[in-house]
ZAMARGU-4260 file (C-alpha; in steps of 0.2 Angstrom, whole numbers, plus 5000, padded with zeros to 4 digits):
<rodrens>
0) 5000/5000/5000 | 5006/5017/4995 | 5006/5029/5010 | 5014/5044/5002 | 4997/5052/4997
5) 4990/5049/5014 | 5006/5056/5022 | 5005/5071/5011 | 4987/5074/5015 | 4990/5075/5033
10) 5006/5083/5032 | 5000/5101/5035 | 4988/5097/5050 | 5001/5086/5058 | 5014/5100/5057
15) 5001/5112/5064 | 4997/5100/5079 | 5015/5097/5083 | 5020/5115/5082 | 5005/5119/5093
20) 5011/5106/5106 | 5028/5114/5105 | 5019/5131/5108 | 5011/5124/5123 | 5027/5119/5131
25) 5035/5136/5128 | 5021/5148/5131 | 5023/5148/5149 | 5041/5155/5146 | 5034/5168/5134
30) 5019/5174/5142 | 5027/5181/5158 | 5011/5176/5167 | 5006/5180/5185 | 4997/5167/5196
35) 4986/5179/5206 | 4970/5180/5197 | 4962/5167/5210 | 4964/5179/5224 | 4959/5194/5215
40) 4943/5186/5210 | 4939/5181/5228 | 4944/5198/5234 | 4932/5205/5221 | 4918/5194/5225
45) 4919/5198/5243 | 4920/5216/5239 | 4904/5215/5229 | 4895/5207/5244 | 4902/5221/5256
50) 4913/5209/5265 | 4927/5221/5266 | 4937/5212/5279 | 4938/5196/5268 | 4940/5206/5253
55) 4956/5214/5261 | 4963/5199/5269 | 4963/5189/5253 | 4975/5202/5245 | 4987/5201/5258
60) 4996/5186/5251 | 5014/5184/5244 | 5006/5176/5229 | 4998/5192/5225 | 5011/5204/5230
65) 5026/5195/5223 | 5021/5201/5205 | 5028/5219/5205 | 5021/5222/5188 | 5003/5221/5196
70) 5007/5231/5211 | 4997/5247/5206 | 4981/5236/5205 | 4985/5228/5222 | 4987/5246/5230
75) 4973/5254/5222 | 4962/5239/5226 | 4966/5240/5244 | 4962/5259/5244 | 4945/5254/5237
80) 4941/5242/5250 | 4947/5255/5264 | 4936/5268/5256 | 4921/5257/5255 | 4924/5253/5274
85) 4925/5271/5279 | 4944/5269/5283 | 4950/5285/5276 | 4967/5286/5283 | 4971/5268/5277
90) 4964/5272/5260 | 4974/5288/5259 | 4990/5278/5263 | 4987/5265/5249 | 4982/5279/5236
95) 4999/5288/5239 | 5008/5271/5237 | 4998/5268/5221 | 5003/5286/5214 | 5021/5285/5219
100) 5022/5268/5210 | 5015/5276/5194 | 5025/5292/5194 | 5041/5281/5197 | 5037/5271/5180
105) 5033/5286/5169 | 5040/5304/5168 | 5023/5312/5165 | 5005/5307/5169 | 5000/5307/5151
110) 5013/5293/5146 | 4999/5279/5144 | 4998/5265/5131 | 4987/5250/5130 | 5002/5240/5125
115) 5014/5242/5140 | 5023/5229/5150 | 5022/5239/5166 | 5004/5244/5172 | 5003/5262/5172
120) 4984/5263/5174 | 4974/5272/5160 | 4971/5290/5160 | 4954/5290/5167 | 4959/5278/5181
125) 4974/5288/5185 | 4962/5304/5185 | 4951/5296/5198 | 4965/5292/5210 | 4967/5311/5212
130) 4948/5312/5216 | 4949/5299/5229 | 4964/5308/5237 | 4953/5323/5237 | 4939/5314/5246
135) 4950/5305/5259 | 4958/5321/5264 | 4942/5330/5265 | 4933/5316/5274 | 4947/5315/5287
140) 4947/5334/5290 | 4928/5334/5293 | 4928/5319/5304 | 4942/5327/5314 | 4948/5309/5319
145) 4953/5292/5313 | 4951/5274/5319 | 4966/5263/5323 | 4972/5253/5308 | 4985/5241/5304
150) 4992/5231/5289 | 5002/5215/5289 | 5020/5212/5284 | 5021/5202/5267 | 5037/5191/5264
155) 5042/5184/5247 | 5048/5166/5244 | 5065/5171/5249 | 5060/5178/5265 | 5063/5196/5259
160) 5050/5209/5265 | 5038/5214/5250 | 5026/5225/5260 | 5031/5233/5276 | 5019/5231/5291
165) 5009/5247/5296 | 5001/5251/5313 | 4993/5267/5318 | 4983/5271/5334 | 4966/5279/5334
170) 4968/5298/5337 | 4959/5315/5337 | 4967/5328/5324 | 4973/5345/5331 | 4966/5360/5323
175) 4983/5363/5313 | 4981/5345/5307 | 4964/5347/5301 | 4969/5364/5292 | 4984/5354/5284
180) 4971/5340/5277 | 4960/5354/5269 | 4975/5362/5262 | 4980/5345/5255 | 4963/5342/5247
185) 4965/5359/5238 | 4982/5354/5232 | 4976/5338/5226 | 4963/5347/5215 | 4977/5357/5207
190) 4986/5340/5204 | 4970/5333/5197 | 4969/5348/5185 | 4988/5346/5180 | 4985/5328/5176
195) 4970/5333/5164 | 4981/5347/5156 | 4994/5334/5153 | 4982/5323/5145 | 4976/5337/5134
200) 4993/5340/5128 | 4996/5322/5124 | 4981/5319/5112 | 4974/5329/5097 | 4958/5321/5096
205) 4945/5330/5106 | 4934/5314/5108 | 4948/5306/5119 | 4946/5310/5138 | 4955/5325/5144
210) 4942/5335/5153 | 4932/5330/5168 | 4915/5339/5172 | 4916/5332/5190 | 4933/5338/5193
215) 4928/5356/5189 | 4911/5354/5199 | 4920/5347/5214 | 4934/5360/5214 | 4920/5374/5212
220) 4911/5368/5227 | 4927/5366/5239 | 4933/5384/5234 | 4916/5391/5238 | 4918/5385/5255
225) 4931/5397/5259 | 4928/5414/5268 | 4940/5423/5257 | 4932/5432/5242 | 4946/5427/5230
230) 4942/5409/5234 | 4924/5411/5231 | 4927/5420/5214 | 4938/5405/5209 | 4923/5394/5213
235) 4912/5404/5202 | 4925/5403/5188 | 4927/5384/5190 | 4908/5383/5189 | 4909/5392/5172
240) 4922/5380/5166 | 4910/5365/5172 | 4897/5373/5161 | 4908/5373/5145 | 4914/5356/5148
245) 4895/5350/5150 | 4892/5358/5133 | 4908/5351/5125 | 4917/5335/5131 | 4902/5329/5141
250) 4893/5328/5125 | 4903/5312/5121 | 4893/5302/5134 | 4876/5295/5130 | 4870/5297/5149
255) 4872/5316/5146 | 4855/5316/5138 | 4845/5311/5154 | 4856/5321/5166 | 4859/5337/5158
260) 4845/5348/5165 | 4849/5342/5183 | 4868/5345/5180 | 4864/5363/5174 | 4854/5367/5189
265) 4868/5360/5200 | 4880/5372/5192 | 4869/5386/5195 | 4868/5382/5213 | 4887/5382/5212
270) 4888/5399/5206 | 4877/5406/5220 | 4880/5393/5234 | 4869/5393/5249 | 4881/5390/5264
275) 4867/5380/5273 | 4866/5367/5259 | 4877/5352/5258 | 4885/5343/5244 | 4879/5325/5244
280) 4890/5312/5234 | 4884/5295/5229 | 4896/5282/5222 | 4886/5268/5214 | 4890/5251/5206
285) 4908/5243/5204 | 4917/5244/5188 | 4916/5229/5176 | 4932/5221/5169 | 4941/5225/5153
290) 4939/5212/5139 | 4948/5207/5124 | 4941/5212/5107 | 4950/5203/5092 | 4953/5208/5075
295) 4961/5201/5059 | 4971/5211/5046 | 4973/5206/5028 | 4989/5203/5019 | 4986/5215/5005
300) 4984/5229/5018 | 5001/5224/5025 | 5010/5223/5008 | 5003/5241/5004 | 5012/5247/5020
305) 5029/5240/5019 | 5042/5253/5019 | 5057/5241/5023 | 5066/5238/5006 | 5074/5222/5013
310) 5056/5215/5019 | 5048/5220/5003 | 5062/5211/4992 | 5060/5196/5002 | 5041/5196/4999
315) 5044/5199/4980 | 5057/5185/4979 | 5046/5173/4988 | 5029/5178/4979 | 5012/5180/4985
320) 5006/5164/4978 | 5018/5154/4988 | 5012/5162/5004 | 4994/5157/5000 | 4999/5139/4996
325) 5007/5137/5013 | 4994/5145/5023 | 4987/5128/5030 | 5004/5124/5036 | 5006/5140/5045
330) 4989/5142/5051 | 4986/5159/5043 | 4969/5167/5042 | 4970/5177/5025 | 4960/5192/5020
335) 4963/5201/5004 | 4956/5218/5010 | 4960/5229/5025 | 4955/5226/5043 | 4941/5214/5043
340) 4934/5219/5059 | 4930/5210/5076 | 4929/5192/5072 | 4926/5186/5090 | 4920/5194/5106
345) 4926/5195/5124 | 4933/5180/5133 | 4920/5170/5143 | 4934/5166/5156 | 4932/5179/5170
350) 4949/5175/5177 | 4960/5179/5162 | 4964/5197/5165 | 4982/5192/5171 | 4984/5181/5156
355) 4995/5166/5158 | 4999/5150/5148 | 4985/5143/5138 | 4974/5132/5148 | 4969/5120/5135
360) 4978/5113/5120 | 4964/5120/5109 | 4966/5137/5115 | 4985/5137/5112 | 4982/5132/5093
365) 4967/5144/5092 | 4978/5159/5099 | 4992/5155/5087 | 4982/5156/5070 | 4981/5171/5060
370) 4987/5189/5060 | 4978/5193/5076 | 4976/5210/5083 | 4969/5213/5100 | 4962/5229/5108
375) 4954/5231/5126 | 4936/5234/5127 | 4924/5239/5141 | 4905/5236/5141 | 4894/5252/5142
380) 4881/5251/5156 | 4863/5258/5152 | 4865/5277/5149 | 4847/5281/5153 | 4850/5277/5172
385) 4842/5290/5183 | 4846/5292/5202 | 4834/5299/5215 | 4837/5303/5233 | 4823/5301/5245
390) 4824/5312/5261 | 4810/5308/5273 | 4798/5305/5258 | 4804/5320/5248 | 4811/5315/5231
395) 4826/5324/5224 | 4835/5321/5207 | 4852/5316/5209 | 4862/5319/5193 | 4876/5307/5187
400) 4890/5319/5186 | 4903/5306/5182 | 4896/5291/5172 | 4913/5283/5175 | 4912/5266/5166
405) 4903/5275/5151 | 4917/5287/5151 | 4931/5273/5150 | 4920/5263/5137 | 4918/5278/5127
410) 4936/5282/5127 | 4941/5264/5123 | 4930/5264/5107 | 4937/5281/5102 | 4955/5275/5104
415) 4951/5259/5095 | 4945/5269/5079 | 4960/5281/5080 | 4973/5269/5085 | 4968/5251/5079
420) 4974/5252/5061 | 4991/5259/5064 | 4994/5246/5078 | 4988/5232/5067 | 5000/5237/5053
425) 5014/5237/5065 | 5010/5220/5072 | 5006/5213/5055 | 5023/5218/5048 | 5032/5210/5062
430) 5022/5195/5058 | 5028/5195/5040 | 5046/5198/5045 | 5046/5181/5054 | 5034/5172/5041
435) 5044/5175/5026 | 5061/5167/5032 | 5051/5153/5039 | 5043/5150/5022 | 5060/5151/5013
440) 5067/5138/5025 | 5051/5128/5022 | 5054/5128/5003 | 5073/5126/5003 | 5079/5111/4992
445) 5086/5101/5007 | 5072/5103/5018 | 5065/5087/5025 | 5049/5083/5036 | 5057/5089/5052
450) 5065/5104/5044 | 5049/5109/5039 | 5041/5106/5055 | 5055/5116/5064 | 5051/5131/5051
455) 5033/5130/5057 | 5036/5128/5075 | 5049/5143/5074 | 5037/5154/5067 | 5023/5150/5080
460) 5036/5153/5093 | 5041/5170/5086 | 5023/5174/5083 | 5019/5171/5101 | 5033/5183/5106
465) 5026/5196/5095 | 5008/5193/5102 | 5015/5195/5119 | 5024/5211/5115 | 5008/5219/5109
470) 4995/5211/5120 | 4983/5223/5127 | 4984/5226/5145 | 4967/5223/5152 | 4972/5224/5170
475) 4961/5237/5178 | 4957/5246/5194 | 4940/5237/5194 | 4934/5242/5211 | 4930/5259/5204
480) 4912/5264/5205 | 4902/5263/5189 | 4895/5280/5191 | 4896/5295/5203 | 4880/5305/5206
485) 4879/5321/5217 | 4870/5337/5220 | 4870/5352/5233 | 4854/5347/5241 | 4841/5361/5242
490) 4834/5356/5259 | 4834/5365/5276 | 4847/5360/5287 | 4843/5345/5299 | 4844/5326/5301
495) 4835/5315/5287 | 4833/5297/5284 | 4838/5293/5267 | 4835/5281/5253 | 4842/5280/5235
500) 4832/5274/5220 | 4842/5270/5204 | 4831/5267/5189 | 4833/5262/5171 | 4826/5250/5158
505) 4832/5235/5168 | 4821/5240/5183 | 4824/5248/5200 | 4837/5247/5213 | 4833/5253/5231
510) 4845/5255/5245 | 4843/5262/5263 | 4857/5275/5267 | 4853/5278/5285 | 4853/5294/5294
515) 4861/5310/5285 | 4865/5326/5294 | 4863/5340/5281 | 4868/5358/5283 | 4881/5356/5296
520) 4895/5369/5292 | 4908/5357/5299 | 4902/5343/5287 | 4899/5351/5271 | 4902/5335/5260
525) 4892/5319/5264 | 4898/5304/5254 | 4889/5287/5253 | 4892/5271/5243 | 4881/5257/5236
530) 4891/5243/5229 | 4884/5229/5218 | 4869/5238/5208 | 4862/5223/5198 | 4852/5235/5186
535) 4869/5243/5181 | 4875/5227/5173 | 4882/5231/5156 | 4874/5226/5140 | 4888/5224/5127
540) 4884/5223/5108 | 4900/5214/5104 | 4897/5200/5116 | 4884/5192/5104 | 4896/5193/5089
545) 4900/5177/5081 | 4917/5173/5072
</rodrens>
């Protein structure tokens, strides 16, 4: 029996499978993975159920902290947990650790890329680190005291100390310390503005995030608290800036359509603030996780963009027809046109934000096929969400001044349309640079079965290196609130029993907020948080897309 035709028929698939097996063996080395996603998931689950003690304890593990590239996420997560528990001094400590870490990695706050080996946080996430620092300083100043707090020491595998232990007693602040905390809050507002100015200087597209309505509104309110006329005038000017941002940058977000009248009314109260009225701030929901959106790019698009004369000469020498003939052996997905668009949706695996080795053989093969371009994506929550505050039966609209998840989602979509094709061409040309020599080796006169296998396997390994170098970073500060609603409450001073109602097309969410003391000059800002809001679950159009 002649086995040659049978062997030839299976030669391509066999090579692909054997190359895939080799890829599985080497991918752990190439991926630079971390092993802490299990703890992070457990911490997030506890956070969503308001079990802050467990959420914090899970994160204090050497398995988590040993991966220095994830340290910003850990510090910011611990800060969010402390904020949710009302432990403002501890939250402030971790926020400063997160900021110092990021500033040590980049020379300016605007240095941000989705394709970075060091997690620097995206521009919006970093922006809200400033917001939380403002709030912690302000809450500490208005409370005038802090409870005792501690953090454990964390040691690595070699016994070296990764995280120093902290222990602080409960104490009452002196008038001087309270004044310093208020001054720090104002200084942080300036730092927030500087960050936004740096972002504005780093991008030319007005659709990308670089102005923040809530930053101007909060700054306006805090300046208006001063007894100095110059500070009050600054507050009015900042309110005017907020009005301009509402009419310009805030137009990018769909939720603007259902909140604009209430926001305009709040800005008017900022311009002529009644000192007997308090600012109420509600942080609602918890940010969803980033997902990966996948694209394929066509060879003809890449050929048109080849500037390297050496690579162009190699392609002309080998010929387009030979590349097509060998596509089965190299597992290529070929398109003759430009970027074909998203061919698959988000990963169904919730634990893959810290991507490690392929978990199944089929996944290794799947990820190695084709000229794959990946971009991060974030689902957009329902934009028609309305928030109302019930004060002893009196219903007040509470406008969404910062639809935070919607802002990140919108910015991602705008960045995708602006940055995807250049990034795709860069990656695709790197693919070609390793593909062409592989095909040349494959077609050399002396190439036998194992030489051909080595050529295919070498291409897969090189391609995996390229994929890792351009892998989108979907780590995120995913303890951030989905939205922030706020208003200067037009009610007489006094104690009120408060409830919040959140409504959209998915239904109604109701939460008892307990007692609020409003109109107290020493407590001018009242902050509350509600965590896992079911009706704010995101509905993404790309989730239903089929390859």
